[in-house]
N, C-alpha and C positions, 0 to 999 in steps of 0.2 A: 504494500500500500504506500503510495507516494505521500509526500506532504502536500498541503493545499494552501493557497493564498485566497482568502475571502476578499472579494472586491465590493467596496461600498457602492451604493446606488449612484452616487454622484460621479463615479469613475467608470461605471459599466459601459457607457457609450464608447469608451476607448478600447474595450476588450470584447467587441462584438456582443455586447449586452449579457455577457456571462456573469454569474454570481460568484464563481470560484474557478480557479485554475490549478491544475496539478503541477507540481514542481519537484525537482530532485532533492534528495537529502544533501546535507553539507552545512551551509551556513545561511543566515538570512540574506546576506549579500548575494550568494550564489543563487538562491531562490528568486530574488528580485531580478537579478541579471537574466535568469531564464525567462521570467515573465516579460521583461523588456525586449528580449530577443524576438519574442513573438508579437509584442504590442509596443513598438518603439514610441508611439505617440503619447504614451502614458508617462514617459520619463520626465518631461517638463513639469508635470503636475506633482511629482514626488520629490525631485531633486532640484537644487538651485544651480546656478552657473558654476559653482566651485565643486559640484558633485556631492554636496551634503544633503541629507534629508531635509526638506523644507521644514521650517519651524512650526508650521501649522499641521504637519503630518505626523501622526503617532503610529508606531508599528508595535504590534503585540505578537508574542509567540505563546500560544496556549494561555491566553489571558494575562501574560506577564509582559510589562513594558520592557522592550529590549534596551532602553536607556539605562535600566537598573541591572542589566545583565552584561553581556559583552557587546552591546550595540549591534552593528551589522555583522559582527563576527560570531554572534550567538549561534550555537550549533542547532541544526535542524535535523530531525530524524523522521523516519517513516511514521505516518499517522499524525504528525504535528500539524497545527493550524496556525497560519500567519494571518493576522488581521491588519489591514491598512485602514486607519481611522483619521480622516481629515477633520480638523477642527472646524466648527461652523460658528460664525459670528453673526450677530444680528442686532436688531434693536432700532431705536430711532435716534 
């Protein structure tokens, strides 16, 4: 069983309206690289010009924020779930 990246509704239009994408084991970075190799238009929504995860994008591995683990180097194994959660701002 591969790992899975869950795609939030705000980004599904960039991945052919899929809600999740299977990715290989390894690291969060390798999983996201695999996702971007299939759907390159997603990159600008996740990473800034310096290649860093945008400040309003949170990434979780099995409900744990990767910023409190090894960030993009956090290990991913079969059956793991990666969640991309863009922050939403609003108000008046």
